[in-house]
C-alpha positions in Angstrom: -0.4 16.5 25.5 -0.8 18.1 22.1 2.1 17.8 19.7 3.1 20.0 16.8 2.4 18.9 13.3 5.3 18.5 10.8 6.8 22.0 10.3 3.7 23.4 12.1 1.5 22.5 9.1 -2.1 23.6 8.9 -4.5 20.7 9.6 -7.5 20.0 7.3 -10.1 17.5 8.5 -12.1 16.1 5.6 -15.2 13.9 6.1 -16.4 11.5 3.4 -12.8 11.4 2.1 -12.7 7.8 0.8 -14.3 8.5 -2.6 -15.5 11.2 -5.0 -15.3 14.8 -4.1 -13.9 14.1 -0.6 -11.1 12.0 -1.9 -10.0 14.8 -4.3 -10.3 17.4 -1.6 -8.0 15.4 0.6 -5.4 15.1 -2.2 -5.6 18.8 -3.1 -5.1 19.9 0.5 -2.2 17.5 0.9 -0.6 18.8 -2.3 -1.0 22.3 -0.8 1.0 21.3 2.2 -1.8 20.7 4.7 -1.7 17.8 7.2 -4.8 16.0 6.1 -7.0 14.1 8.5 -9.4 11.9 6.5 -12.6 10.5 7.9 -15.0 7.9 6.4 -16.8 4.7 7.2 -15.2 2.9 4.2 -12.1 1.7 6.0 -10.2 0.0 3.1 -10.7 2.8 0.6 -9.9 5.4 3.3 -6.6 3.7 4.3 -5.7 3.4 0.6 -6.2 7.1 0.2 -3.9 7.8 3.2 -1.3 5.5 1.7 -1.4 7.3 -1.6 -1.0 10.7 0.0 1.9 9.6 2.1 3.6 7.9 -0.9 3.4 11.2 -2.7 5.2 13.0 0.2 2.1 14.3 1.9 0.9 13.9 5.5 -2.3 12.1 6.3 -4.0 10.3 9.1 -7.1 8.2 8.5 -9.9 7.6 11.0 -12.7 5.1 10.3 -15.8 6.6 11.8 -19.5 6.2 11.5 -20.7 9.8 11.5 -24.1 8.7 12.8 -22.4 7.7 16.0 -21.9 11.1 17.7 -20.0 9.6 20.7 -17.4 8.2 18.3 -17.3 11.5 16.4 -16.7 13.5 19.5 -14.0 11.1 20.7 -12.3 11.2 17.3 -12.2 15.0 17.2 -10.7 15.1 20.7 -8.1 12.5 19.6 -7.2 14.5 16.5 -6.9 17.7 18.5 -4.7 16.2 21.2 -2.5 14.5 18.7 -1.9 17.4 16.3 -2.5 20.4 18.5 -4.7 22.2 16.0 -7.4 21.9 13.4 -7.4 24.8 10.9 -10.0 23.6 8.4 -13.1 21.4 8.6 -14.7 20.2 5.4 -18.1 18.8 6.1 -18.3 16.8 2.9 -19.8 13.4 3.9 -23.3 12.8 2.7 -25.8 10.1 2.0 -29.0 9.9 0.1 -32.3 8.1 0.2 -34.3 7.8 -3.0 -37.7 8.7 -1.6 -40.0 11.6 -2.5 -42.3 13.0 0.2 -44.8 10.4 -1.0 -42.8 7.4 0.1 -40.3 8.6 2.7 -39.9 6.4 5.8 -38.8 7.6 9.3 -35.9 5.2 9.1 -34.6 6.6 5.8 -35.3 10.2 7.0 -33.4 9.7 10.2 -30.4 8.2 8.5 -29.9 11.0 6.0 -30.4 13.7 8.7 -27.9 12.0 11.0 -25.1 12.1 8.3 -26.0 15.2 6.3 -26.9 17.7 9.0 -26.5 16.5 12.5 -22.9 15.3 12.1 -21.7 18.6 10.4 -23.3 20.6 13.2 -21.7 18.7 16.0 -18.3 18.3 14.2 -18.3 22.1 13.9 -19.0 22.5 17.6 -16.3 20.1 18.6 -13.5 21.6 16.4 -14.0 25.1 17.7 -11.6 24.8 20.6 -8.9 23.6 18.2 -9.7 26.2 15.6 -10.5 29.5 17.3 -8.2 32.5 16.8 -5.1 32.7 18.9 -2.0 34.9 19.1 -0.3 32.4 16.8 -3.3 32.2 14.4 -4.7 35.7 14.0 -7.1 34.6 11.3 -8.6 31.5 13.1 -9.9 28.7 10.9 -12.5 27.8 8.3 -15.5 25.5 8.2 -16.5 24.6 4.7 -19.9 22.9 4.3 -20.5 21.0 1.1 -24.1 21.6 0.3 -25.6 21.1 -3.2 -27.6 23.0 -5.8 -30.4 20.6 -5.0 -31.0 22.8 -1.9 -32.5 25.2 -4.4 -33.4 23.2 -7.5 -34.3 19.7 -6.1 -35.2 16.8 -8.4 -38.2 15.7 -6.4 -36.9 12.2 -5.9 -34.8 12.6 -2.7 -36.7 14.7 -0.2 -34.4 14.1 2.8 -31.3 14.9 0.7 -32.7 18.2 -0.5 -33.9 19.2 2.9 -30.6 18.5 4.6 -28.6 20.4 1.9 -30.9 23.3 2.5 -30.5 22.9 6.2 -26.7 23.0 5.7 -27.0 26.4 4.1 -29.0 27.7 7.0 -26.5 26.3 9.4 -23.7 28.0 7.5 -25.3 31.4 7.8 -26.1 31.0 11.5 -22.7 29.5 12.5 -20.9 32.3 10.5 -22.8 34.9 12.5 -21.9 33.1 15.8 -18.2 32.4 15.2 -16.9 35.5 13.4 -15.8 37.1 16.6 -13.3 34.3 17.3 -11.9 34.3 13.8 -13.7 31.3 12.4 -15.2 31.6 9.0 -18.1 29.4 7.8 -18.9 29.0 4.1 -21.1 26.7 2.1 -20.0 25.3 -1.3 -22.7 24.0 -3.5 -21.6 21.7 -6.4 -23.8 21.3 -9.5 -23.6 18.3 -11.8 -20.2 16.7 -11.0 -18.5 13.6 -12.5 -18.8 11.2 -9.5 -20.2 7.7 -9.0 -22.5 9.2 -6.3 -24.0 11.7 -8.8 -24.9 8.9 -11.2 -26.2 6.4 -8.6 -30.0 6.2 -8.7 -30.7 2.8 -7.3 -32.6 0.2 -9.3 -33.3 2.5 -12.2 -31.8 1.5 -15.6 -28.5 3.3 -14.7 -27.1 3.5 -18.3 -30.3 4.9 -19.8 -31.0 7.1 -16.9 -27.5 8.6 -16.8 -27.7 9.3 -20.6 -31.1 10.9 -20.2 -30.0 13.0 -17.2 -26.8 14.1 -18.9 -28.5 15.1 -22.1 -31.1 17.1 -20.2 -28.5 18.7 -17.8 -26.2 19.7 -20.6 -29.0 21.7 -22.2 -29.4 23.8 -19.0 -25.8 24.2 -18.0 -24.5 27.2 -19.9 -20.9 25.9 -19.8 -22.2 22.7 -21.6 -20.5 20.1 -19.4 -20.4 18.5 -16.0 -17.8 19.7 -13.5 -14.9 17.7 -12.1 -14.1 16.8 -8.5 -10.8 18.7 -9.0 -12.7 21.9 -9.8 -14.7 21.5 -6.5 -11.6 20.7 -4.5 -9.7 23.7 -5.7 -12.6 26.0 -4.9 -12.7 24.5 -1.4 -9.0 25.0 -1.0 -9.3 28.7 -1.9 -12.3 29.2 0.5 -10.1 27.7 3.3 -7.1 29.9 2.5 -6.2 33.4 3.8 -6.9 34.7 0.3 -10.6 34.3 1.3 -10.2 35.9 4.7 -13.2 38.2 4.3 -15.5 35.5 3.0 -18.0 34.1 5.5 -21.7 33.4 5.9 -22.4 32.8 2.2 -23.0 30.1 -0.4 -20.4 29.6 -3.2 -21.8 27.8 -6.1 -19.7 25.7 -8.5 -22.2 24.6 -11.1 -21.3 25.9 -14.5 -24.1 28.5 -14.3 -26.8 25.9 -14.0 -28.8 27.6 -11.3 -28.8 31.0 -13.1 -30.9 29.9 -16.1 -33.7 27.6 -16.9 -33.7 28.0 -20.7 -32.3 25.0 -22.6 -29.6 25.6 -25.2 -31.8 24.3 -28.1 -34.5 26.8 -27.1 -32.0 29.7 -27.2 -31.0 28.5 -30.7 -34.6 28.7 -31.8 -34.9 32.3 -30.5 -31.5 33.5 -31.8 -30.3 31.0 -34.4 -27.5 33.2 -35.6 -26.1 33.8 -32.1 -25.9 30.4 -30.5 -23.7 27.6 -31.9 -25.0 24.1 -32.4 
């Protein structure tokens, strides 16, 4: 039998919560009074996250799940729903990446990335619907936030499966939003740009120090705000999209990228064209 959460708290289910953007999303939702359900395959880090949230006065349950195992995912969602009686927000944040272009991609690498990045979000969304749909007690229903990426539109050409799945997540967002609006469930995609995370700087066997310096120097030239974003900036945007303040927002992509996808001209080039108008 379903039980009430503490003080009838809203419940936010966050995947990929052990590290990076997901970890910060979990903390921000907990600080906002949500009962956080954190899912990841990294058991030790996930449990440490839950302990930190509880130590700071928040509510958090941790579930170690391999999102590629759909039977385990379905069972976990049912367990969460039965235990807490509701799921108000699903943040499909978990993602993996295979460093292969179309020239070198293998079926094994392709299948792994698709399983985590697109198949799991689709079926997680399906399975939370019964616990999220609009009721008399919840006239606004719930929200599904899919963490896509600017790489869906401006890929690097070195991770074909990642770019494809992030693009697929946008299409899934639009279709699911059209399907679920009548039962009060909003579906929105949030696409981060260059964000300060270990995942964002991990490019396998490449000279990571030199590569990160080169990438940062290049990206800072084409990000109008002149810096990389923080996980906190992503998490706070997710929190707003999940809130009643965004009650008329669905079926769209919300980019948090410092303006990177809106220009291709580097800052140094702008200075050459208008030397008196752009600072060094």
